[in-house]
BAGU-727034 format. One record per residue (C-alpha): residue in three letters; x negated, y negated, z negated. Coordinates in steps of 0.001 Angstrom, whole numbers, plus 524288, in hexadecimal, padded with zeros to 5 digits. Example, Ala and Ser with C-alpha at 12.3 -4.5 7.8 and 13.67 -1.06 7.14 Angstrom:
% residues 2
ALA7CFF4811947E188SER7CA9A804247E41C
//
This chain:
% residues 183
METC4648154C41A78ALYSC4919151CF19AA2METC569814DB11983CGLNC56ED1422518D56THRC635D141AF18400LYSC6A0413406182F8ILEC73C4133FB17571LEUC7FEC12A2E17A7DLYSC873B1227D1722EALAC937911E731760ELYSC95F31136116B11PROC8C9710A0B1709BILEC941A10B7F17DE8VALCA21C10C5717774ASPC9F1A0FFEA17010TYRC9C590F7DA17D2CTHRCA7D30FD7518496VALCB0F80FAD817891GLUCA8570EB2717A1CARGCAB480EB99187A1TYRCB8E50ED6018663ARGCBCF40E7B417A40GLUCB6ED0D8DC181A6ASPCB8810DAD218EEBVALCC06B0E48F194ADILECCC5A0E5D118D47PROCCF260D72218AE4SERCCDAA0D79219D51ILECD7000E2F219C5EGLUCDFC20DD1219410THRCDECD0CD9219ABCVALCE45B0D7161A55ELEUCEE7E0DF7B19F2AASNCF4560D1E1197F1GLYCF3A40D7D618B1ELYSCED3E0E442182D2ILECE9BE0F08718630ASNCF1B40FCD418076LEUCEC4E10A3617F4CALACF7251158B17B2EVALCF10D121A5176DBVALCFC1012CCC17513METCF7C7137F716C05VALCFF751435816734GLYCFB1414A6E15A9CASPCF2201482E15003ASNCE51214F5615428PROCDB19148D314C89ALACD0BE146DA1588CSERCDBED13E6315F06LYSCDF701360C156D0LYSCCFD3132F91540ATYRCD061130A116381VALCDDCC125B3162D8GLUCD5FC120271578DASNCC99B11DC015E73LYSCD0E7118EB169A3ARGCD80E1103E16064LYSCCBC110A2815A40LEUCC5131094316A83CYSCD368101A416DD6GLUCD0C20F7C916193LYSCC2000F6731663AVALCC57D0F0AC17361GLYCD2830EAAE1712FILECDC370F661175E8ASNCE8130F84316FCDMETCECFD1070C16F12ASNCF93510C8A16BE4VALCF8E811B501650ATYRD04481239F16A23HISD033C12D8B16082PHED0CA913A421602FASPD0B7D144C41539CTHRD137114CA515B67ALAD185C14A9916A19THRD1D14151B21758FPROD197E14F5818388ALAD24A4147E3187A8GLND234513EBF17B8EILED134713CEA17FACTYRD180E13C1A18FBDTHRD224C1313A18ADFTHRD198F1292018278ILED0E1112A6918C48ILED18B81248C19758GLUD1D2C1199D18FDBLEUD0F011146918C14ASND0D621169919C71GLUD17EC10CA619E58THRD139C102FA1932CASPD0FEB0F5F319929ASND04D70F56918EE1VALCFE3A100C118E65TYRCF33E1022D19498GLYCED7F10FCA19255ILECF16611C9818DEAILECE9EF12818185F9LEUCF1CC1344D1832EGLNCEA11138A71771FLEUCE3491461D17A86PROCE2551515817632LEUCF2871523F174C3PROCF75415DC8169E6LYSCF709169A116E32GLUD05DB169EE171AALEUD044B15F2D17BD1LYSCF8081664A181D6GLNCFE1C16BBC18E6EHISD04D615CF818FE7GLUCF895154D518EF4GLNCF59B154E319F34VALD035D1501B1A02BLEUD04FB1441919650ILECF8871400219990ASNCFD9013F001A799ALAD0882135BC1A2D4ILECFE6F12B1919FFFSERCFE981218D1A95EPROCF2C51237F1AFDAGLUCEFAA113791AFEALYSCF0FC115541A156ASPCE8911226F19EA7VALCDE6611BC1196F9ASPCD9181280719660GLYCD86012DE41A4F2LEUCDFA413ABD1A258THRCEA5213AC51A9B2SERCE94E142A21B5FFALACEB4C1353C1BF78SERCDF0912FDF1B78AALACD90313CD01BA3CALACDAB813DB21C7C0GLUCD5C512F181C874LEUCC8A6130D61C297TYRCC71913D7E1CB2ETHRCCA32136031D593THRCC233128101D458ASNCB5CC12F031CF71GLYCB7DD12B2F1C1BDASNCBC7611CF91C473SERCCABB11F0B1BF63HISCD1BD115C41B598PHECD08C11DDC1AACAVALCC64B126C11A779PROCC6EB12F7519C14CYSCC04E129AA19162THRCB6DD134FC18C84PROCB063133A519A66LYSCAFC01260419C13GLYCA94D1257E18C25ILEC9EB712DFC1926ALEUC9D411286419D8FASNC9C0711A1119814LEUC923511FFD18F24LEUC8AC61255A19A00ILEC8A75115A21A0DCGLYC87D610F011916DTYRC7B4C116F4192E1GLUC78AD115D51A0AEILEC787E123F81A344PROC7B211262E1B13BILEC83D2130D81B625GLUC84CA12DEF1C4A3ASNC7AFF1383E1CB5DGLNC78E113FCF1BE51ASNC798914DD81BC43ILEC84B114D091B1BDVALC8B2F159B11AAEFILEC9942157601A438VALC9CA71630119AEDGLYCAC9F164BC19B6BARGCB587162471A673GLYCC0A615F0F19B9EARGCC9E11539E1A2E8LEUCC97F1482C19781ILECB827148941975BGLYCAF74151E01A14FLYSCB9A7150A81AD86PROCBAB51437C1AC4DLEUCAD2913FB21A9EDALACA8BB148121B3B8GLUCAF32140661BE79
//
């Protein structure tokens, strides 16, 4: 059997999704909330890749009409980050929280504790232990799915590439991409 290669371009799928969210999804949610959607990003350090990711998130939020606030620490203790996350959990008009990864190496050992400090209802990256448990116990139908696996699935759906009853190989089983994508 001859394999056919197909290059999947994300831009058309992203453009369609952004337009749909800007025109329909976000206004519907804001009507229910009776206000704007606010996303909080907690970032520690000056990792260039993290800065770029946060800037890209900001641009995307602007495109779809979501407010995004960055809580940036040049350096911070685990307690400072934890306290900030708890305060954001308790802030009524903050509807989503992201702890920007990777954390600086001196905070790496505290990473999961800090992620788990995020309320599952506000864990838009789907990385808390509670979100992961929900993902694995609901057959992938949890409130929030980690963004890269969700993006891959949206790309396959957008190009009408069937995944049911297929033999699929996922290289890597990390908690950010491989493991949730398999679910």
